FIGU-833987 format. One line per field, with one value per residue: residue in one letter; chain; x, z, y of N, C-alpha, C in turn. Coordinates in steps of 0.001 Angstrom, whole numbers. Layout:
<tidos>
r <- A_...
c <- A_...
n.east <- X_...
n.up <- Z_...
n.north <- Y_...
ca.east <- X_...
ca.up <- Z_...
ca.north <- Y_...
c.east <- X_...
c.up <- Z_...
c.north <- Y_...
</tidos>
This chain:
<tidos>
r <- M_I_N_P_T_S_R_L_L_P_V_Q_P_S_S_V_T_P_A_E_H_R_I_V_D_A_A_Q_K_F_E_S_I_L_L_G_E_M_L_K_P_L_R_E_K_S_E_L_D_P_D_T_D_S_D_G_A_N_D_T_L_T_S_Y_G_T_E_A_L_A_Q_A_I_V_K_A_G_G_I_G_I_S_K_Q_I_V_D_H_F_A_R_R_Q_S_A_Q_M_A_S_E_N_H
c <- A_A_A_A_A_A_A_A_A_A_A_A_A_A_A_A_A_A_A_A_A_A_A_A_A_A_A_A_A_A_A_A_A_A_A_A_A_A_A_A_A_A_A_A_A_A_A_A_A_A_A_A_A_A_A_A_A_A_A_A_A_A_A_A_A_A_A_A_A_A_A_A_A_A_A_A_A_A_A_A_A_A_A_A_A_A_A_A_A_A_A_A_A_A_A_A_A_A_A_A_A_A
n.east <- -9364_-9706_-7218_-5802_-3903_-1833_-2186_-4900_-6289_-4695_-1091_-686_-3279_-4328_-4811_-6978_-10346_-14129_-15563_-13923_-12807_-15376_-16373_-13803_-14061_-16675_-15879_-15033_-15883_-18541_-16603_-15751_-18346_-18832_-17378_-17418_-19886_-18650_-17432_-19141_-19912_-17900_-18348_-20882_-20058_-18220_-20713_-21780_-20177_-20085_-18935_-19265_-21163_-24614_-25637_-27563_-25057_-23291_-23369_-24057_-21433_-19878_-20358_-19759_-17350_-16418_-17360_-15321_-13040_-13320_-13336_-10587_-9352_-9856_-8513_-5985_-5862_-7763_-8874_-9138_-11018_-12315_-10036_-10776_-12830_-12349_-10125_-12069_-14061_-12219_-11368_-13588_-14194_-11584_-12457_-14973_-14058_-12159_-13839_-14823_-13334_-13096
n.up <- -98586_-101975_-104305_-106405_-108648_-111499_-112801_-112466_-110667_-107352_-106717_-105294_-104488_-102792_-101296_-102040_-101442_-101669_-102611_-103937_-105853_-106949_-107397_-109528_-111551_-113006_-113587_-115672_-117544_-117915_-119657_-121330_-122644_-124166_-125461_-127362_-128213_-129698_-131804_-133296_-135954_-137510_-137830_-138758_-141474_-142649_-142914_-145478_-147208_-150432_-150926_-148254_-146486_-146029_-143541_-140260_-139079_-139873_-139057_-135737_-135379_-136342_-134416_-131693_-132434_-132684_-129626_-128305_-128933_-128071_-125667_-125034_-125337_-123150_-121359_-121659_-121172_-122264_-122812_-120753_-119676_-117633_-115507_-114802_-113667_-111097_-110176_-109583_-107973_-105850_-104599_-104233_-101884_-99872_-99616_-98233_-96209_-94806_-93555_-91973_-90096_-89070
n.north <- -81571_-81061_-81147_-78151_-79218_-79515_-81760_-83891_-85349_-86102_-86894_-88757_-91325_-92890_-89992_-88788_-88170_-89972_-88449_-85728_-87297_-87793_-85569_-84678_-86823_-86479_-83618_-84856_-86352_-84324_-82440_-84739_-84861_-82474_-81816_-83939_-83017_-81065_-82930_-83643_-82197_-83337_-85841_-85682_-84333_-86105_-88224_-86763_-87555_-89385_-91855_-93370_-95912_-95557_-97281_-97846_-99565_-98165_-95370_-96016_-97298_-94996_-92944_-94379_-93964_-91399_-90716_-92282_-91565_-88359_-88751_-89917_-88044_-86139_-88155_-88261_-84813_-83204_-80289_-78592_-77764_-79914_-79499_-77155_-76702_-78723_-76455_-74864_-75841_-76550_-73966_-72773_-74148_-74287_-71000_-72123_-73365_-71504_-69391_-70939_-71622_-68671
ca.east <- -9251_-9208_-5431_-5800_-2699_-1803_-2576_-6537_-5656_-3087_33_-768_-4725_-4993_-5105_-8285_-11462_-14374_-16102_-13113_-13078_-16916_-15707_-12786_-14812_-17736_-15331_-14006_-17385_-18809_-16187_-15941_-18760_-18904_-15807_-18301_-20539_-17527_-16529_-20144_-19952_-16768_-19307_-21807_-19330_-17865_-21539_-22119_-19595_-21065_-18422_-19619_-22208_-25030_-26537_-27430_-24680_-21971_-23721_-23830_-20256_-18888_-20974_-18967_-15445_-16715_-17439_-14465_-12099_-13610_-13042_-9026_-8648_-9846_-7504_-5092_-5175_-7952_-8455_-8426_-12475_-11881_-9337_-11161_-13762_-12011_-10331_-13534_-14699_-11394_-11183_-14431_-14047_-11136_-12745_-15884_-12822_-11792_-14443_-15888_-12246_-13406
ca.up <- -99303_-103484_-105023_-107650_-109534_-112864_-113152_-111806_-108650_-106233_-106991_-104511_-105118_-101105_-100277_-102756_-101132_-102199_-102867_-104865_-106858_-108008_-108319_-111016_-112682_-113481_-114717_-116819_-117883_-118784_-120666_-122361_-123420_-124517_-126931_-128348_-129044_-130656_-133155_-134326_-136900_-138155_-138067_-139797_-142731_-143345_-143718_-146761_-148389_-151135_-151200_-147265_-146432_-145096_-143053_-138830_-138051_-139436_-137770_-134314_-135372_-136176_-132674_-130797_-132380_-132151_-128327_-127814_-129127_-126842_-123667_-125207_-125517_-121846_-120651_-122181_-120823_-122471_-123600_-119973_-118975_-116120_-114868_-114174_-112972_-110404_-109259_-108831_-106319_-104653_-104161_-103275_-100668_-99669_-99047_-96559_-95365_-94229_-93436_-90664_-89212_-88152
ca.north <- -80706_-80872_-80199_-77681_-79364_-79754_-82910_-83168_-86065_-86251_-88169_-90593_-90935_-92703_-89212_-88923_-88880_-90157_-86798_-85328_-88486_-87912_-84648_-84902_-88060_-86157_-83037_-85667_-87133_-83192_-82591_-85577_-85232_-81538_-82538_-85258_-82753_-80219_-83320_-83473_-81898_-83978_-86727_-85716_-84305_-87617_-88723_-86214_-88191_-90243_-93015_-93931_-96605_-94949_-98002_-97663_-100068_-97363_-94748_-96521_-96900_-93598_-92386_-94969_-93381_-89800_-90271_-92656_-90336_-87603_-89549_-90320_-86581_-85864_-88902_-87035_-83933_-82463_-78704_-77666_-77496_-80172_-78957_-75442_-77127_-79099_-75842_-74259_-76746_-76398_-72792_-72858_-75509_-73861_-70667_-72268_-73709_-70667_-69040_-71977_-71051_-67471
c.east <- -9034_-8194_-6176_-4715_-2713_-2591_-4464_-6357_-4507_-2473_-128_-2521_-5288_-5378_-6727_-9397_-12471_-15282_-14987_-13330_-14493_-16609_-14861_-13971_-16186_-17939_-15111_-15373_-17857_-17700_-15858_-16938_-19199_-17789_-16402_-19414_-19959_-17214_-17901_-20424_-18777_-17635_-19538_-20931_-18936_-19435_-22296_-21190_-20530_-20170_-19238_-20939_-22850_-26081_-26989_-26039_-23422_-22675_-23530_-22087_-19492_-19641_-19784_-17717_-15406_-16850_-15760_-13052_-11980_-13226_-11565_-8536_-8903_-8925_-5973_-4265_-6501_-7697_-9070_-9980_-12387_-11203_-9770_-12217_-13236_-11337_-10696_-13457_-12977_-11192_-12632_-14639_-12793_-11503_-14142_-14817_-12513_-12623_-15370_-14528_-12512_-14483
c.up <- -101034_-103506_-106189_-108395_-110787_-113463_-111756_-110764_-108309_-106982_-106326_-104065_-103795_-100372_-100972_-102260_-102151_-103813_-103944_-106203_-107861_-108225_-109868_-111868_-113221_-114206_-115801_-117509_-118650_-119634_-121932_-123415_-124385_-125791_-127778_-129611_-130294_-131589_-134121_-135119_-137876_-138573_-139074_-141228_-143020_-144091_-144952_-147801_-149371_-150932_-149493_-147294_-145614_-144501_-141612_-138515_-138419_-138905_-136638_-134543_-135277_-134471_-131810_-131084_-132314_-130048_-127534_-128103_-128393_-125576_-123545_-125332_-124097_-120725_-120544_-121637_-120690_-122949_-122136_-118871_-117347_-115287_-113896_-113585_-111651_-109340_-108810_-107375_-105187_-104460_-103582_-101521_-99947_-98882_-97862_-96366_-93966_-93625_-91956_-89594_-88400_-87443
c.north <- -81144_-80299_-79858_-78007_-78884_-80980_-83349_-84828_-85630_-87650_-89038_-90810_-91900_-91490_-88722_-89517_-89054_-89391_-86189_-86147_-88025_-85985_-84099_-85960_-87217_-84744_-83347_-85914_-85562_-82508_-83374_-85176_-83443_-81173_-83197_-83975_-81656_-80734_-84078_-83511_-82536_-85386_-86373_-85239_-85066_-88074_-88500_-86997_-89579_-91604_-94146_-94717_-95218_-96011_-97847_-98232_-97935_-96370_-95019_-96740_-95715_-92582_-92679_-94469_-92203_-89795_-91359_-91950_-89121_-88018_-89622_-88999_-86303_-86574_-88113_-85526_-82527_-81280_-77524_-77319_-78166_-80206_-77433_-75608_-77998_-77849_-75041_-74612_-76401_-75156_-72623_-73695_-74651_-71955_-70845_-72929_-72008_-69302_-69546_-71691_-69310_-67831
</tidos>
């Protein structure tokens, strides 16, 4: 069963099933993509600065930087979206197990 705790993974990684790990990984990737999209306007604002170069290499590097920043935010706890997704699946799994036991 997925462990809905303040951390996304239980303290003992050996108790995490592959399915639980995939759910946590997918939730974190989703939050990272969402944060990347939220950070995009900041990147576009810097591109409007006349002091910055407007070559393709700079655009690529800035894009990677935005993506890395979003991933770092998620790994540090994010804004709670991935935790809510994991908690939702944990509640859903608990309800399903309870209905199967009756």
